[in-house]
KETORNU-230506 format. One line per 8 residues: number of its first residue (from 0); their letters; for each residue x negated, y, z of N, C-alpha, C, O. Coordinates in Angstrom, 1 decimal. Example, Ala and Ser with C-alpha at 12.3 -4.5 7.8 and 13.67 -1.06 7.14 Angstrom:
0> AS> -13.2 -5.7 7.8 -12.3 -4.5 7.8 -13.2 -3.3 7.8 -14.2 -3.3 8.5; -12.8 -2.2 7.1 -13.7 -1.1 7.1 -12.9 0.0 7.9 -13.4 1.1 8.0
This chain:
0> MEIIEKAP> -94.2 82.8 29.6 -94.3 81.6 28.7 -94.6 82.0 27.3 -94.2 83.1 26.8; -95.5 81.2 26.6 -95.9 81.5 25.2 -95.6 80.3 24.3 -95.8 79.2 24.7; -95.1 80.6 23.1 -94.8 79.6 22.1 -95.5 79.9 20.8 -95.4 81.1 20.4; -96.1 78.9 20.2 -96.7 79.1 18.9 -95.9 78.3 17.9 -95.7 77.1 18.1; -95.4 78.9 16.8 -94.6 78.2 15.8 -95.1 78.4 14.4 -95.5 79.5 14.1; -95.1 77.3 13.7 -95.6 77.4 12.3 -94.5 77.7 11.3 -93.4 77.2 11.5; -94.8 78.5 10.3 -93.8 78.9 9.3 -94.3 78.5 7.9 -95.1 79.3 7.4; -93.9 77.4 7.4 -94.5 77.0 6.1 -93.9 77.7 4.9 -92.7 78.1 4.9
8> AKINLGLD> -94.7 77.9 3.9 -94.2 78.5 2.6 -93.4 77.4 1.9 -93.4 76.2 2.2; -92.6 77.9 0.9 -91.8 77.0 0.1 -92.0 77.3 -1.4 -92.3 78.4 -1.7; -91.7 76.3 -2.2 -91.7 76.5 -3.6 -90.4 75.9 -4.2 -89.8 75.0 -3.6; -89.9 76.5 -5.3 -88.7 76.0 -5.9 -89.1 75.0 -7.0 -89.8 75.3 -7.9; -88.7 73.7 -6.7 -88.9 72.7 -7.8 -87.9 72.9 -8.9 -88.2 72.6 -10.0; -86.7 73.4 -8.5 -85.7 73.6 -9.5 -84.7 74.7 -9.0 -84.3 74.6 -7.8; -84.4 75.6 -9.8 -83.4 76.7 -9.4 -82.4 76.9 -10.6 -82.8 77.3 -11.6; -81.2 76.7 -10.3 -80.1 76.9 -11.3 -79.1 77.9 -10.8 -78.7 77.8 -9.6
16> IAGKYQDG> -78.7 78.8 -11.6 -77.6 79.8 -11.3 -76.3 79.2 -11.8 -76.1 79.2 -13.0; -75.5 78.6 -11.0 -74.3 77.9 -11.4 -73.1 78.8 -11.7 -72.2 78.4 -12.4; -73.1 80.1 -11.2 -72.0 81.0 -11.4 -72.2 82.2 -10.5 -73.2 82.4 -9.9; -71.1 83.0 -10.5 -71.1 84.2 -9.7 -69.8 84.3 -8.9 -68.7 84.2 -9.5; -69.9 84.6 -7.6 -68.7 84.7 -6.8 -68.1 86.1 -7.0 -68.8 87.1 -7.5; -66.9 86.3 -6.5 -66.2 87.6 -6.7 -66.8 88.7 -5.8 -66.7 89.9 -6.1; -67.5 88.3 -4.8 -68.2 89.3 -3.9 -69.5 89.7 -4.5 -70.2 90.5 -3.9; -69.9 89.2 -5.7 -71.1 89.7 -6.3 -72.3 88.7 -6.1 -73.3 88.8 -6.8
24> FHELSMIM> -72.2 87.8 -5.1 -73.3 86.9 -4.9 -73.3 85.8 -5.9 -72.2 85.5 -6.5; -74.4 85.2 -6.2 -74.5 84.1 -7.2 -74.4 82.8 -6.5 -74.8 82.5 -5.4; -73.8 81.8 -7.3 -73.7 80.4 -6.8 -75.0 79.7 -7.2 -75.3 79.6 -8.3; -75.6 79.2 -6.2 -77.0 78.7 -6.4 -76.9 77.1 -6.3 -76.1 76.5 -5.6; -77.8 76.5 -7.0 -78.1 75.1 -6.9 -79.6 75.0 -7.1 -80.1 75.2 -8.2; -80.3 74.6 -6.1 -81.7 74.6 -6.2 -82.3 73.5 -5.2 -81.7 73.1 -4.2; -83.5 73.1 -5.6 -84.3 72.2 -4.7 -85.6 72.8 -4.4 -86.4 73.2 -5.2; -85.8 72.9 -3.1 -87.0 73.5 -2.5 -87.8 72.5 -1.8 -87.3 71.4 -1.3
32> ASVDLNDY> -89.1 72.8 -1.7 -90.0 71.9 -0.9 -91.0 72.8 -0.2 -91.5 73.8 -0.7; -91.4 72.3 1.0 -92.4 73.0 1.8 -93.8 72.7 1.3 -94.0 71.6 0.8; -94.7 73.6 1.4 -96.1 73.3 1.1 -97.0 73.7 2.3 -96.6 74.4 3.2; -98.2 73.1 2.3 -99.1 73.3 3.4 -99.8 74.6 3.3 -101.1 74.6 3.3; -99.1 75.7 3.4 -99.6 77.0 3.5 -98.7 77.7 4.5 -97.5 77.8 4.3; -99.2 78.2 5.6 -98.4 78.5 6.7 -98.7 79.9 7.3 -99.9 80.3 7.4; -97.7 80.6 7.8 -97.8 81.7 8.7 -97.7 81.1 10.1 -97.2 80.0 10.3; -98.2 81.9 11.1 -98.1 81.4 12.5 -97.6 82.5 13.4 -98.1 83.7 13.3
40> LTITEIAE> -96.6 82.2 14.2 -96.1 83.1 15.1 -96.4 82.8 16.6 -96.2 81.6 17.0; -96.9 83.7 17.3 -97.1 83.5 18.7 -96.2 84.4 19.5 -96.3 85.7 19.4; -95.3 83.8 20.2 -94.2 84.6 20.9 -94.4 84.5 22.4 -94.5 83.4 23.0; -94.4 85.7 23.0 -94.7 85.8 24.5 -93.6 86.6 25.1 -93.2 87.7 24.6; -93.0 86.2 26.2 -92.1 87.0 26.9 -92.8 88.1 27.7 -93.9 87.9 28.2; -92.1 89.3 27.7 -92.7 90.4 28.4 -91.6 91.0 29.3 -90.4 90.8 29.1; -92.0 91.7 30.3 -91.0 92.2 31.3 -90.1 93.3 30.7 -88.9 93.3 31.0; -90.7 94.2 29.9 -89.9 95.3 29.4 -88.9 94.8 28.3 -89.2 94.0 27.5
48> DKIVVESN> -87.7 95.3 28.4 -86.6 94.9 27.5 -86.7 95.5 26.1 -86.0 96.4 25.8; -87.6 94.9 25.4 -87.8 95.4 24.0 -88.5 94.3 23.2 -89.0 93.3 23.7; -88.5 94.5 21.9 -89.2 93.6 20.9 -90.3 94.3 20.3 -90.2 95.3 19.7; -91.5 93.7 20.4 -92.7 94.2 19.9 -93.3 93.2 18.8 -93.5 92.1 19.2; -93.4 93.7 17.6 -93.9 92.8 16.5 -95.3 93.4 16.1 -95.4 94.6 15.8; -96.3 92.5 16.0 -97.6 92.9 15.5 -98.1 91.9 14.5 -97.6 90.7 14.5; -98.9 92.3 13.5 -99.3 91.4 12.5 -100.7 91.8 12.0 -101.2 92.9 12.1; -101.4 90.8 11.4 -102.7 91.0 10.8 -102.6 91.6 9.4 -103.6 92.0 8.8
56> NCKLPLNR> -101.3 91.7 8.9 -101.1 92.3 7.5 -100.5 93.7 7.7 -99.4 93.9 8.1; -101.3 94.7 7.3 -100.9 96.1 7.5 -99.8 96.5 6.5 -99.3 97.6 6.7; -99.5 95.7 5.6 -98.4 96.1 4.6 -97.0 95.8 5.1 -96.0 96.2 4.5; -96.9 95.0 6.2 -95.6 94.6 6.7 -95.0 95.7 7.6 -95.7 96.3 8.4; -93.7 95.9 7.4 -93.0 96.8 8.4 -92.9 96.0 9.7 -92.7 94.8 9.7; -93.1 96.6 10.8 -93.0 95.9 12.1 -91.8 96.4 12.9 -91.8 96.2 14.2; -90.8 96.9 12.3 -89.6 97.4 12.9 -88.4 96.6 12.5 -88.6 95.4 12.1; -87.2 97.2 12.5 -86.0 96.5 12.2 -85.9 96.0 10.8 -85.0 95.2 10.4
64> KNDVYKAA> -86.8 96.4 9.9 -86.8 96.0 8.5 -87.5 94.6 8.4 -87.4 94.0 7.3; -88.2 94.2 9.4 -88.9 92.9 9.4 -88.0 91.8 9.8 -87.3 91.9 10.8; -88.0 90.7 9.0 -87.1 89.6 9.3 -87.4 88.9 10.6 -86.5 88.4 11.2; -88.6 88.9 11.1 -88.9 88.4 12.4 -88.2 89.2 13.5 -87.6 88.7 14.4; -88.3 90.5 13.3 -87.6 91.4 14.3 -86.1 91.2 14.2 -85.4 91.1 15.2; -85.6 91.1 13.0 -84.1 90.9 12.8 -83.7 89.6 13.5 -82.7 89.6 14.2; -84.4 88.5 13.4 -84.1 87.2 14.0 -84.1 87.3 15.5 -83.2 86.9 16.2; -85.1 87.9 16.0 -85.3 88.0 17.5 -84.2 88.9 18.1 -83.6 88.6 19.1
72> HLLKRRYH> -83.9 90.0 17.4 -82.9 91.0 17.9 -81.5 90.4 17.8 -80.7 90.6 18.7; -81.2 89.6 16.8 -79.9 88.9 16.6 -79.7 88.0 17.8 -78.6 88.0 18.4; -80.6 87.1 18.0 -80.4 86.1 19.1 -80.4 86.8 20.5 -79.6 86.4 21.3; -81.2 87.8 20.7 -81.3 88.5 22.0 -80.0 89.2 22.3 -79.5 89.1 23.4; -79.4 89.8 21.3 -78.2 90.5 21.5 -77.0 89.5 21.7 -76.2 89.7 22.5; -77.0 88.5 20.8 -75.8 87.6 20.9 -75.8 86.8 22.1 -74.7 86.5 22.6; -76.9 86.5 22.7 -76.9 85.6 23.9 -77.3 86.4 25.2 -77.7 85.8 26.2; -77.3 87.7 25.1 -77.5 88.6 26.2 -78.7 88.3 27.0 -78.7 88.2 28.2
80> ISTGLKIS> -79.8 88.3 26.3 -81.1 88.0 26.9 -81.8 89.3 27.3 -81.9 90.3 26.5; -82.1 89.4 28.5 -82.6 90.7 29.1 -84.1 90.9 29.0 -84.7 92.0 29.0; -84.9 89.8 28.9 -86.3 89.9 28.9 -86.8 90.3 27.5 -86.0 90.1 26.5; -87.9 90.9 27.4 -88.5 91.4 26.1 -89.4 90.3 25.5 -89.7 89.3 26.0; -89.9 90.7 24.3 -90.7 89.8 23.5 -91.9 90.5 22.9 -91.7 91.7 22.4; -93.0 89.9 22.8 -94.1 90.3 21.9 -94.3 89.2 20.9 -94.6 88.0 21.3; -94.2 89.5 19.7 -94.4 88.5 18.6 -95.6 88.9 17.7 -95.6 89.9 17.1; -96.6 88.0 17.7 -97.8 88.2 16.9 -97.6 87.3 15.7 -97.5 86.1 15.8
88> LQKMIPIC> -97.6 88.0 14.5 -97.4 87.2 13.3 -98.7 87.2 12.5 -99.2 88.2 12.0; -99.3 86.0 12.3 -100.5 85.8 11.5 -100.0 85.5 10.1 -99.6 84.3 9.9; -100.2 86.4 9.2 -99.7 86.2 7.8 -100.8 85.5 7.0 -101.9 86.0 6.8; -100.4 84.4 6.4 -101.3 83.7 5.5 -100.6 83.5 4.1 -101.2 83.4 3.1; -99.2 83.6 4.1 -98.4 83.5 2.9 -98.4 84.8 2.2 -98.0 85.8 2.9; -98.8 84.9 0.9 -98.7 86.2 0.2 -97.3 86.8 0.3 -96.3 86.0 0.2; -97.1 88.1 0.3 -95.8 88.7 0.3 -95.4 89.0 -1.1 -96.2 89.1 -2.0; -94.1 89.1 -1.3 -93.5 89.3 -2.7 -94.0 88.3 -3.7 -94.3 88.7 -4.8
96> AGLGGGSS> -94.1 87.0 -3.3 -94.7 86.0 -4.1 -93.7 84.9 -4.4 -94.0 83.9 -5.1; -92.4 85.0 -3.9 -91.4 84.0 -4.1 -91.7 82.7 -3.3 -91.1 81.7 -3.6; -92.5 82.8 -2.3 -92.9 81.7 -1.5 -92.1 81.6 -0.1 -92.4 80.8 0.7; -91.2 82.6 0.0 -90.3 82.5 1.2 -91.0 82.8 2.5 -90.5 82.4 3.6; -92.1 83.6 2.5 -92.8 83.9 3.7 -91.9 84.6 4.8 -91.9 84.2 5.9; -91.2 85.7 4.4 -90.4 86.4 5.3 -89.3 85.6 5.9 -89.0 85.6 7.1; -88.6 84.8 5.0 -87.5 83.9 5.4 -88.0 82.8 6.4 -87.4 82.5 7.4; -89.2 82.2 6.1 -89.8 81.2 6.9 -90.2 81.8 8.3 -90.0 81.1 9.3
104> DAAATLRA> -90.7 83.0 8.3 -91.0 83.6 9.5 -89.8 83.8 10.4 -89.8 83.6 11.6; -88.7 84.2 9.8 -87.4 84.4 10.5 -86.9 83.1 11.1 -86.5 83.0 12.2; -87.0 82.1 10.3 -86.6 80.7 10.7 -87.4 80.2 11.9 -86.9 79.7 12.8; -88.7 80.5 11.8 -89.6 80.0 12.8 -89.3 80.8 14.1 -89.4 80.2 15.2; -89.0 82.1 14.0 -88.6 82.9 15.2 -87.4 82.3 15.8 -87.3 82.2 17.0; -86.4 81.9 15.0 -85.1 81.3 15.6 -85.4 80.0 16.3 -84.9 79.8 17.4; -86.2 79.2 15.6 -86.5 77.9 16.3 -87.3 78.1 17.6 -87.0 77.4 18.6; -88.3 79.0 17.6 -89.1 79.2 18.8 -88.2 79.8 19.9 -88.4 79.3 21.1
112> LNCLWKLN> -87.4 80.7 19.6 -86.6 81.4 20.7 -85.5 80.4 21.2 -85.1 80.5 22.3; -85.0 79.5 20.3 -84.0 78.5 20.7 -84.7 77.6 21.8 -84.0 77.2 22.8; -85.9 77.4 21.7 -86.7 76.6 22.7 -87.0 77.4 23.9 -86.8 77.0 25.0; -87.6 78.6 23.6 -88.0 79.5 24.7 -86.9 79.9 25.7 -87.1 79.8 26.9; -85.8 80.2 25.1 -84.6 80.7 25.9 -83.7 79.5 26.3 -82.6 79.8 26.9; -84.0 78.3 25.9 -83.2 77.1 26.2 -81.7 77.3 25.8 -80.8 77.1 26.5; -81.6 77.8 24.5 -80.2 78.0 24.0 -79.5 76.8 23.6 -78.3 76.7 23.5; -80.3 75.7 23.3 -79.7 74.4 22.9 -78.8 74.5 21.6 -77.8 73.8 21.5
120> LSTKELID> -79.2 75.4 20.7 -78.4 75.5 19.5 -78.8 74.3 18.5 -80.0 73.9 18.4; -77.8 73.8 17.9 -78.0 72.7 16.9 -78.6 73.3 15.6 -78.7 74.5 15.4; -79.1 72.4 14.8 -79.7 72.8 13.5 -78.6 73.6 12.7 -78.9 74.6 12.1; -77.4 73.1 12.7 -76.3 73.7 12.0 -76.0 75.1 12.6 -75.8 76.1 11.8; -76.1 75.3 13.9 -75.9 76.6 14.5 -77.0 77.5 14.1 -76.8 78.7 13.8; -78.2 77.0 14.1 -79.4 77.9 13.7 -79.3 78.3 12.2 -79.6 79.4 11.9; -78.8 77.4 11.4 -78.6 77.7 10.0 -77.6 78.8 9.8 -77.8 79.7 9.0; -76.5 78.7 10.5 -75.4 79.8 10.5 -76.0 81.1 10.9 -75.7 82.1 10.3
128> VGFEIGSD> -76.8 81.1 11.9 -77.4 82.4 12.4 -78.4 82.9 11.3 -78.4 84.1 11.0; -79.2 81.9 10.8 -80.2 82.3 9.8 -79.6 82.9 8.6 -80.2 83.8 8.0; -78.4 82.4 8.2 -77.7 83.0 7.0 -77.4 84.4 7.1 -77.2 85.1 6.1; -77.2 84.9 8.3 -76.9 86.3 8.6 -78.1 87.2 8.3 -78.0 88.4 8.1; -79.3 86.6 8.3 -80.5 87.3 8.0 -80.9 87.3 6.6 -81.3 88.3 6.0; -80.7 86.2 5.9 -81.1 86.1 4.5 -80.7 84.7 3.9 -80.6 83.7 4.7; -80.5 84.6 2.6 -80.0 83.4 2.0 -81.0 82.3 1.9 -80.6 81.1 1.8; -82.3 82.6 2.1 -83.3 81.5 2.1 -83.6 81.0 3.6 -84.3 80.0 3.7
136> VPYCIEAG> -83.1 81.7 4.6 -83.5 81.3 5.9 -82.8 80.0 6.3 -83.5 79.2 7.0; -81.6 79.7 5.9 -81.0 78.3 6.2 -81.9 77.2 5.8 -82.2 76.3 6.6; -82.4 77.3 4.5 -83.4 76.2 4.1 -84.6 76.2 5.0 -85.1 75.1 5.4; -85.1 77.3 5.3 -86.4 77.4 6.1 -86.2 76.8 7.5 -87.2 76.4 8.1; -85.0 76.8 8.0 -84.7 76.2 9.3 -85.0 74.7 9.2 -85.6 74.1 10.1; -84.5 74.1 8.1 -84.7 72.6 7.8 -86.1 72.4 7.3 -86.8 71.5 7.8; -86.6 73.1 6.3 -87.9 72.9 5.6 -87.9 71.5 5.0 -86.9 70.9 4.8; -89.1 71.1 4.6 -89.2 69.8 3.9 -88.7 69.9 2.5 -88.7 71.0 1.9
144> CALISGKG> -88.1 68.8 1.9 -87.5 68.8 0.6 -86.0 68.8 0.8 -85.5 68.0 1.5; -85.3 69.7 0.1 -83.9 69.8 0.3 -83.2 70.4 -0.9 -83.7 71.2 -1.7; -81.9 70.0 -1.0 -81.0 70.6 -2.0 -80.2 71.7 -1.4 -79.6 71.5 -0.3; -80.2 72.9 -2.0 -79.5 74.1 -1.4 -78.5 74.5 -2.4 -78.7 74.5 -3.6; -77.3 74.8 -1.9 -76.2 75.2 -2.7 -75.4 76.3 -2.1 -75.7 76.7 -1.0; -74.3 76.7 -2.8 -73.5 77.8 -2.3 -74.2 79.1 -2.5 -74.8 79.4 -3.5; -74.3 79.9 -1.4 -75.0 81.2 -1.5 -76.4 81.0 -0.8 -77.2 81.9 -0.6; -76.7 79.7 -0.5 -77.9 79.4 0.2 -77.7 78.8 1.6 -78.6 78.3 2.3
152> EIVEPLAT> -76.4 78.8 2.0 -76.1 78.3 3.4 -75.9 76.8 3.5 -75.8 76.3 4.6; -75.7 76.1 2.3 -75.5 74.7 2.4 -76.9 74.0 2.1 -77.4 74.1 1.0; -77.3 73.2 3.1 -78.7 72.6 3.0 -78.5 71.1 3.1 -78.0 70.6 4.2; -79.0 70.3 2.1 -79.0 68.9 2.2 -80.4 68.3 2.1 -81.0 68.3 1.0; -81.0 67.9 3.2 -82.3 67.3 3.2 -82.4 66.1 2.2 -81.4 65.3 2.1; -83.5 66.0 1.5 -83.6 64.9 0.5 -84.7 64.0 1.0 -85.8 64.4 1.4; -84.4 62.7 1.1 -85.4 61.7 1.6 -86.3 61.2 0.5 -86.1 60.1 -0.1; -87.3 62.0 0.1 -88.3 61.6 -0.9 -89.6 61.5 -0.2 -89.9 62.2 0.7
160> TLSTWVVL> -90.4 60.5 -0.7 -91.7 60.3 -0.2 -92.8 60.9 -1.1 -94.0 60.7 -0.8; -92.4 61.6 -2.1 -93.4 62.2 -3.1 -94.3 63.2 -2.4 -93.8 64.0 -1.6; -95.5 63.2 -2.7 -96.5 64.2 -2.1 -97.6 64.4 -3.1 -98.1 63.4 -3.7; -97.9 65.6 -3.4 -98.9 65.9 -4.4 -99.5 67.3 -4.1 -99.0 68.1 -3.3; -100.6 67.6 -4.8 -101.3 68.9 -4.7 -100.6 69.8 -5.7 -100.1 69.4 -6.7; -100.5 71.1 -5.3 -100.0 72.1 -6.2 -101.0 73.3 -6.2 -101.6 73.5 -5.2; -101.1 73.9 -7.3 -101.9 75.1 -7.4 -101.0 76.4 -7.5 -100.1 76.5 -8.3; -101.1 77.2 -6.5 -100.3 78.5 -6.4 -101.2 79.6 -6.9 -102.3 79.9 -6.5
168> VKPDFGIS> -100.6 80.4 -7.9 -101.3 81.5 -8.5 -100.5 82.8 -8.2 -99.3 82.9 -8.6; -101.1 83.7 -7.5 -100.4 85.0 -7.1 -101.2 86.1 -7.8 -102.3 86.4 -7.4; -100.6 86.8 -8.8 -101.2 87.9 -9.4 -101.2 89.1 -8.4 -100.7 89.0 -7.3; -101.9 90.2 -8.8 -102.0 91.3 -7.9 -100.8 92.3 -7.9 -100.9 93.5 -7.7; -99.6 91.7 -8.2 -98.4 92.5 -8.1 -97.3 91.6 -7.6 -97.4 90.4 -7.6; -96.3 92.2 -7.1 -95.1 91.4 -6.6 -93.9 91.8 -7.4 -93.8 92.8 -8.1; -92.9 90.9 -7.2 -91.6 91.1 -7.9 -90.5 91.0 -6.9 -90.4 90.0 -6.2; -89.6 91.9 -6.8 -88.4 91.9 -5.9 -87.4 90.9 -6.4 -86.9 91.0 -7.5
176> TKTIFKEI> -87.0 89.9 -5.6 -86.0 88.9 -5.9 -84.7 89.6 -6.2 -83.9 89.2 -7.1; -84.3 90.6 -5.4 -83.1 91.3 -5.6 -83.0 92.0 -6.9 -82.0 92.0 -7.6; -84.1 92.5 -7.4 -84.2 93.2 -8.7 -83.9 92.2 -9.8 -83.2 92.4 -10.7; -84.5 91.0 -9.7 -84.3 89.9 -10.7 -82.8 89.5 -10.7 -82.3 89.3 -11.8; -82.2 89.3 -9.6 -80.8 88.8 -9.5 -79.9 89.9 -10.2 -78.9 89.5 -10.7; -80.2 91.1 -10.1 -79.4 92.2 -10.7 -79.4 92.1 -12.2 -78.5 92.5 -12.9; -80.4 91.4 -12.8 -80.5 91.4 -14.2 -79.9 90.1 -14.8 -79.9 89.9 -16.0; -79.3 89.3 -14.0 -78.8 88.0 -14.5 -77.5 88.2 -15.4 -76.6 89.0 -15.0
184> DMATISRV> -77.5 87.6 -16.5 -76.4 87.6 -17.5 -76.0 86.1 -17.6 -76.7 85.3 -18.2; -74.9 85.7 -17.0 -74.4 84.3 -17.0 -74.2 83.8 -18.4 -74.2 82.6 -18.6; -74.0 84.7 -19.4 -73.8 84.2 -20.8 -75.1 83.7 -21.5 -75.0 82.9 -22.4; -76.2 84.2 -21.0 -77.5 83.9 -21.7 -78.5 83.2 -20.8 -79.5 82.8 -21.3; -78.2 83.1 -19.5 -79.3 82.6 -18.6 -79.5 81.1 -18.9 -78.6 80.4 -19.3; -80.8 80.7 -18.8 -81.1 79.3 -19.0 -80.7 78.5 -17.8 -80.7 79.0 -16.7; -80.3 77.2 -18.1 -79.8 76.4 -17.0 -80.8 75.2 -16.7 -81.6 74.9 -17.5; -80.7 74.8 -15.5 -81.6 73.7 -15.0 -80.8 72.5 -14.5 -79.8 72.8 -13.8
192> DIPALKEA> -81.1 71.3 -14.9 -80.4 70.1 -14.5 -80.8 69.7 -13.1 -81.6 68.8 -12.9; -80.2 70.3 -12.1 -80.5 70.0 -10.7 -80.1 68.5 -10.3 -80.9 67.9 -9.6; -79.0 68.0 -10.7 -78.6 66.6 -10.4 -79.7 65.6 -10.9 -80.0 64.7 -10.2; -80.2 65.9 -12.1 -81.2 64.9 -12.6 -82.5 65.1 -11.9 -83.2 64.1 -11.6; -82.9 66.3 -11.5 -84.1 66.5 -10.7 -83.9 65.8 -9.3 -84.9 65.1 -8.8; -82.8 65.9 -8.7 -82.5 65.3 -7.4 -82.6 63.8 -7.5 -83.3 63.1 -6.7; -82.1 63.2 -8.6 -82.1 61.8 -8.8 -83.6 61.3 -8.9 -84.0 60.3 -8.4; -84.4 62.0 -9.7 -85.8 61.7 -9.9 -86.6 61.7 -8.6 -87.4 60.9 -8.3
200> LLADSYEN> -86.3 62.7 -7.8 -87.0 62.9 -6.5 -86.6 61.8 -5.5 -87.5 61.2 -4.8; -85.3 61.4 -5.5 -84.9 60.3 -4.6 -85.4 59.0 -5.0 -85.5 58.1 -4.2; -85.7 58.9 -6.4 -86.3 57.6 -6.9 -87.8 57.7 -6.7 -88.5 56.7 -7.1; -88.4 58.7 -6.2 -89.8 58.9 -6.0 -90.5 58.8 -7.3 -91.6 58.3 -7.4; -89.9 59.4 -8.4 -90.5 59.3 -9.7 -91.1 60.7 -10.0 -90.4 61.6 -10.5; -92.4 60.8 -9.9 -93.1 62.1 -10.1 -93.0 62.5 -11.6 -92.7 63.7 -11.9; -93.2 61.5 -12.5 -93.1 61.8 -13.9 -91.7 62.3 -14.3 -91.6 63.3 -15.1; -90.7 61.7 -13.9 -89.3 62.1 -14.2 -89.0 63.5 -13.6 -88.3 64.3 -14.2
208> ALQFMGNS> -89.4 63.7 -12.4 -89.2 65.0 -11.7 -89.8 66.1 -12.5 -89.2 67.2 -12.6; -91.0 65.9 -13.0 -91.6 67.0 -13.8 -90.8 67.4 -15.0 -90.8 68.6 -15.4; -90.1 66.5 -15.6 -89.3 66.8 -16.8 -88.1 67.7 -16.5 -87.7 68.5 -17.3; -87.6 67.7 -15.2 -86.4 68.4 -14.9 -86.7 69.7 -14.1 -85.8 70.4 -13.7; -87.9 69.9 -13.7 -88.3 71.1 -13.0 -88.0 72.4 -13.9 -88.3 72.3 -15.1; -87.6 73.4 -13.3 -87.4 74.7 -14.0 -86.7 75.7 -13.1 -86.3 75.5 -12.0; -86.6 76.9 -13.6 -86.1 78.1 -12.9 -85.3 79.0 -13.8 -85.9 79.5 -14.7; -84.1 79.1 -13.5 -83.2 80.0 -14.3 -83.6 81.4 -14.3 -83.3 82.2 -15.2
216> LEDITIAK> -84.4 81.9 -13.3 -84.9 83.2 -13.3 -86.2 83.5 -14.0 -86.6 84.6 -14.1; -86.8 82.5 -14.5 -88.1 82.6 -15.1 -88.1 83.6 -16.3 -89.0 84.4 -16.4; -87.1 83.4 -17.2 -87.1 84.2 -18.4 -87.0 85.7 -18.1 -87.6 86.6 -18.7; -86.1 86.0 -17.1 -85.9 87.4 -16.7 -87.2 88.0 -16.1 -87.5 89.1 -16.3; -87.8 87.2 -15.3 -89.0 87.6 -14.6 -90.2 87.9 -15.6 -90.9 88.9 -15.5; -90.3 87.0 -16.6 -91.3 87.1 -17.6 -91.1 88.4 -18.5 -92.0 89.1 -18.9; -89.8 88.7 -18.7 -89.4 89.9 -19.5 -89.9 91.1 -18.8 -90.3 92.1 -19.4; -89.9 91.1 -17.5 -90.3 92.3 -16.7 -91.8 92.3 -16.5 -92.4 93.3 -16.5
224> KPFIQK> -92.4 91.1 -16.4 -93.8 91.0 -16.1 -94.4 89.9 -17.1 -94.6 88.8 -16.7; -94.7 90.3 -18.4 -95.1 89.3 -19.3 -96.4 88.6 -18.9 -96.7 87.5 -19.4; -97.2 89.2 -18.1 -98.5 88.6 -17.7 -98.3 87.2 -17.0 -99.1 86.4 -17.1; -97.1 87.0 -16.4 -96.8 85.8 -15.7 -96.9 84.6 -16.7 -97.3 83.5 -16.3; -96.5 84.8 -17.9 -96.4 83.7 -18.9 -97.8 83.2 -19.3 -97.9 82.0 -19.7; -98.8 84.0 -19.0 -100.2 83.6 -19.3 -100.7 82.5 -18.3 -101.8 82.0 -18.4
């Protein structure tokens, strides 16, 4: 049996760092939205008990460091699945661009295998599994427009009908999200009014939403890569 699953990119409409937990993780409050830029996964069962990942992007690791592999291995081990998999990943989302490509690929893998293996996992159960892979994976399970809080594991879909074109600009370099988070200073970081942005989106007010969009990580990122400000 073969399944093809779409993995949409995401953008942050607003990202606020609300605090820091004792375990070192940051408390997040952010609103994300899916955009019509997608990776595609083709997943096929194979007789041999192994996971094979292939991709059109030669820069991607195809082993246990790949989030698609992690997602497949996690479900396979947890639910004692003996059949193997071949996963072909067609990458269209730029890597290291903050567009959530790896997380969305992992989420798409979980959704596809939930169907392929008839696991009947609920969205909440898939979100819990996804959080074990990465903090953006829970949102990517839901996709669409949503408010994300906690460490990324709390996802609240937002019923907005707003739709618009966006222009995505990817320079010829990438920035590690982990590196940026290490630079956060809660005493000086800029804040974003996420409740006001949420209210504007729920009111389907494009003009008001624009006023409250922002990203607490922007200043840190620009300090490392001034070219972004241009």
